[in-house]
N, CA and C of each residue as an Amber inpcrd file, in Angstrom:
protein
   243
 140.1350000 118.0800000 120.8960000 139.1730000 117.5020000 119.9860000
 137.9590000 118.4230000 119.9160000 137.5450000 118.7600000 118.7170000
 136.3830000 119.6460000 118.6040000 135.1040000 118.8130000 118.5140000
 134.0090000 119.3550000 119.0250000 132.7430000 118.6000000 119.0090000
 132.2220000 118.4350000 117.5850000 131.4250000 117.4110000 117.3600000
 130.8580000 117.2250000 116.0190000 129.8930000 118.3550000 115.6930000
 129.7350000 118.6640000 114.4040000 128.8010000 119.7220000 114.0180000
 127.3740000 119.3620000 114.4280000 126.5930000 120.3750000 114.6710000
 125.2050000 120.1260000 115.0590000 124.2720000 120.8190000 114.0760000
 123.0490000 120.3840000 114.1170000 122.0190000 120.9460000 113.2590000
 120.8640000 121.3660000 114.1530000 120.4420000 122.6010000 114.0040000
 119.3060000 123.0940000 114.7590000 118.1710000 123.3630000 113.7840000
 117.0230000 122.7980000 114.0660000 115.8420000 123.0270000 113.2470000
 114.9290000 123.9400000 114.0480000 114.7980000 125.1790000 113.5880000
 113.9530000 126.1310000 114.2820000 112.4790000 125.9470000 113.9630000
 112.2210000 125.5640000 112.7280000 110.8410000 125.3830000 112.2930000
 110.8280000 124.3660000 111.1700000 109.9190000 123.4310000 111.2490000
 109.7540000 122.4230000 110.2120000 108.3120000 122.5040000 109.7350000
 108.1310000 122.8330000 108.4700000 106.7960000 122.9150000 107.8900000
 106.6450000 121.7990000 106.8700000 105.6060000 121.0090000 107.0310000
 105.3390000 119.9240000 106.0960000 103.9480000 120.1330000 105.5150000
 103.8730000 120.1760000 104.2060000 102.5770000 120.2630000 103.5310000
 102.2560000 118.8610000 103.0440000 101.2140000 118.3130000 103.5780000
 100.8670000 116.9140000 103.3120000  99.4160000 116.8650000 102.8520000
  99.2110000 117.1160000 101.5900000  97.8600000 117.1860000 101.0390000
  97.1770000 115.8250000 101.0310000  95.9130000 115.8150000 101.4050000
  95.1090000 114.6120000 101.3110000  95.3270000 113.5880000 102.4090000
  96.0340000 113.9690000 103.4510000  96.2550000 113.0470000 104.5700000
  95.8590000 113.7460000 105.8660000  95.4830000 112.9680000 106.8690000
  95.0530000 113.5700000 108.1350000  96.1810000 114.3300000 108.8460000
  95.8050000 115.3360000 109.6170000  96.7840000 116.1360000 110.3570000
  97.6130000 115.2690000 111.2970000  97.0120000 114.2620000 111.8890000
  97.7370000 113.3790000 112.8120000  98.8900000 112.6820000 112.0830000
  98.6890000 112.3260000 110.8300000  99.7570000 111.6960000 110.0590000
 100.8870000 112.6980000 109.8030000 100.5320000 113.9530000 109.5980000
 101.5430000 114.9980000 109.4290000 102.3870000 115.1690000 110.6770000
 101.7580000 115.0810000 111.8410000 102.5000000 115.1950000 113.1040000
 103.4610000 114.0210000 113.2740000 103.0040000 112.8340000 112.9420000
 103.8660000 111.6480000 113.0220000 105.0270000 111.7880000 112.0380000
 104.7230000 112.2550000 110.8380000 105.7500000 112.4410000 109.8240000
 106.8110000 113.4310000 110.3070000 106.3820000 114.5320000 110.8900000
 107.3280000 115.5280000 111.4020000 108.2280000 114.9210000 112.4770000
 107.6530000 114.1310000 113.3760000 108.4450000 113.4800000 114.4230000
 109.4620000 112.5160000 113.8200000 109.0440000 111.7590000 112.8040000
 109.9610000 110.8250000 112.1520000 111.0890000 111.5600000 111.4300000
 110.7770000 112.6780000 110.8110000 111.7980000 113.4620000 110.1160000
 112.8170000 114.0070000 111.1220000 112.3420000 114.5680000 112.2060000
 113.2610000 115.1110000 113.2240000 114.1300000 113.9950000 113.7930000
 113.5380000 112.8600000 114.0800000 114.3050000 111.7180000 114.5980000
 115.3330000 111.2590000 113.5620000 114.9220000 111.1890000 112.3070000
 115.8400000 110.7840000 111.2500000 117.0090000 111.7380000 111.0890000
 116.7380000 113.0390000 111.2170000 117.8190000 114.0200000 111.1430000
 118.7730000 113.8720000 112.3250000 118.2120000 113.6060000 113.4960000
 119.0440000 113.4330000 114.6860000 119.9470000 112.2120000 114.5520000
 119.4470000 111.1810000 113.8940000 120.2120000 109.9470000 113.7360000
 121.0630000 109.9460000 112.4700000 120.8240000 110.9110000 111.5800000
 121.5130000 110.9510000 110.2900000 122.9800000 111.2840000 110.4440000
 123.6890000 111.0320000 109.3750000 125.1200000 111.3340000 109.3580000
 125.3200000 112.8360000 109.4320000 126.2640000 113.2490000 110.2730000
 126.5860000 114.6740000 110.3510000 127.6010000 114.9970000 109.2820000
 127.6120000 116.2200000 108.8790000 128.5760000 116.6420000 107.8830000
 129.6630000 117.4490000 108.5650000 130.7880000 117.5750000 107.9390000
 131.8960000 118.2870000 108.5640000 131.7900000 119.7740000 108.2980000
 131.7380000 120.5540000 109.3750000 131.7850000 122.0080000 109.3200000
 131.0150000 122.6390000 108.1850000 131.4920000 123.8050000 107.7520000
 130.8880000 124.4720000 106.6130000 129.6980000 125.3150000 106.9990000
 129.3090000 126.1590000 106.0850000 128.1680000 127.0370000 106.3140000
 126.8730000 126.2470000 106.2030000 125.9420000 126.6260000 106.9950000
 124.6230000 126.0070000 106.9520000 123.6250000 127.0260000 106.4260000
 122.7170000 126.5930000 105.5850000 121.7160000 127.5370000 105.0830000
 120.7810000 127.9720000 106.2070000 120.3550000 129.2190000 106.1590000
 119.4190000 129.7010000 107.1740000 117.9960000 129.2430000 106.8680000
 117.7810000 128.8510000 105.6160000 116.4570000 128.4010000 105.1880000
 116.6370000 127.3720000 104.0840000 115.7690000 126.3900000 104.0680000
 115.8760000 125.3360000 103.0740000 114.4870000 124.8980000 102.6540000
 114.3680000 124.5300000 101.3940000 113.1070000 124.0200000 100.8620000
 113.4150000 122.7540000 100.0860000 112.7630000 121.6720000 100.4390000
 112.8980000 120.4350000  99.6740000 111.5040000 119.9530000  99.3020000
 111.3990000 119.3430000  98.1520000 110.1410000 118.7660000  97.6920000
 110.3560000 117.2790000  97.4740000 109.4700000 116.4860000  98.0340000
 109.5620000 115.0350000  97.9000000 108.2290000 114.5360000  97.3620000
 108.2860000 113.8520000  96.2410000 107.0720000 113.3260000  95.6330000
 106.6130000 112.0700000  96.3690000 105.3130000 111.9320000  96.4830000
 104.7360000 110.7510000  97.1200000 103.3850000 110.4640000  96.4850000
 103.0110000 109.2120000  96.5320000 101.6890000 108.8050000  96.0680000
 100.8050000 108.5900000  97.2850000  99.5050000 108.4900000  97.1100000
  98.6180000 108.2740000  98.2660000  98.9480000 107.0050000  99.0530000
  99.5730000 106.0280000  98.4070000  99.8790000 104.7970000  99.1280000
 101.2960000 104.7590000  99.7110000 102.0510000 105.8670000  99.5990000
 103.3840000 105.9230000 100.2000000 103.2540000 105.8630000 101.7160000
 103.9710000 104.9450000 102.3210000 103.9370000 104.7940000 103.7740000
 104.6270000 105.9830000 104.4500000 104.1450000 106.3510000 105.6140000
 104.6620000 107.5120000 106.3350000 106.1460000 107.3790000 106.6400000
 106.5800000 106.2030000 107.0850000 107.9980000 106.0450000 107.4210000
 108.8850000 106.1290000 106.1820000 108.3990000 105.6400000 105.0440000
 109.1550000 105.7500000 103.7960000 109.2490000 107.2090000 103.3670000
 108.1670000 107.9280000 103.5000000 108.1550000 109.3460000 103.1540000
 109.1230000 110.1190000 104.0520000 109.1370000 109.8010000 105.3430000
 110.0660000 110.4520000 106.2720000 111.5060000 110.1830000 105.8480000
 111.8120000 108.9420000 105.4760000 113.1670000 108.6010000 105.0270000
 113.5580000 109.4150000 103.8040000 112.6260000 109.5910000 102.8860000
 112.8970000 110.3700000 101.6700000 113.1580000 111.8330000 102.0050000
 112.3740000 112.3770000 102.9250000 112.5470000 113.7780000 103.3230000
 113.9000000 113.9720000 103.9930000 114.2350000 113.0790000 104.9130000
 115.5230000 113.1670000 105.6150000 116.6730000 113.0850000 104.6090000
 116.6010000 112.1410000 103.6840000 117.6580000 111.9960000 102.6770000
 117.7970000 113.2730000 101.8420000 116.6810000 113.8860000 101.4880000
 116.7130000 115.1240000 100.6970000 117.3500000 116.2590000 101.4850000
 117.0000000 116.3670000 102.7470000 117.5740000 117.4190000 103.5960000
 119.0760000 117.2100000 103.7570000 119.4930000 115.9820000 104.0320000
 120.9190000 115.7100000 104.2190000 121.7060000 115.9630000 102.9330000
 121.1210000 115.6220000 101.7820000 121.7850000 115.9190000 100.5060000
 121.9560000 117.4280000 100.3230000 120.9130000 118.1610000 100.6490000
 120.9680000 119.6170000 100.5120000 122.0130000 120.2120000 101.4510000
 122.0980000 119.7000000 102.6520000 123.1160000 120.1800000 103.5980000
 124.5270000 119.8870000 103.0830000 124.7190000 118.7200000 102.5110000
 126.0350000 118.3680000 101.9770000 126.4010000 119.2730000 100.7980000
 125.4320000 119.6120000  99.9810000 125.6810000 120.5200000  98.8550000
 126.1200000 121.9030000  99.3330000 125.5040000 122.3570000 100.4210000
 125.7710000 123.7040000 100.9290000 126.8990000 123.7260000 101.9480000
 127.4100000 122.5780000 102.3170000 128.4410000 122.5270000 103.3580000
 129.7830000 122.4490000 102.7680000
């Protein structure tokens, strides 16, 4: 039995205009946790670099924004896998 595919995030950059840096740190932690808990994809090549853009309004909650970012990343991985 072969092990499930893994995802390594070497660097995560989040540009979060108009919000405190502490919220950006929380958002990054939520995104990493969401990726760790997200569905893995089967094999395939992984991009060495990825860029996703997620729209948000000033009243978008941090956890909702994290969910959107994770979903965008997982979609991009599935496209490239």
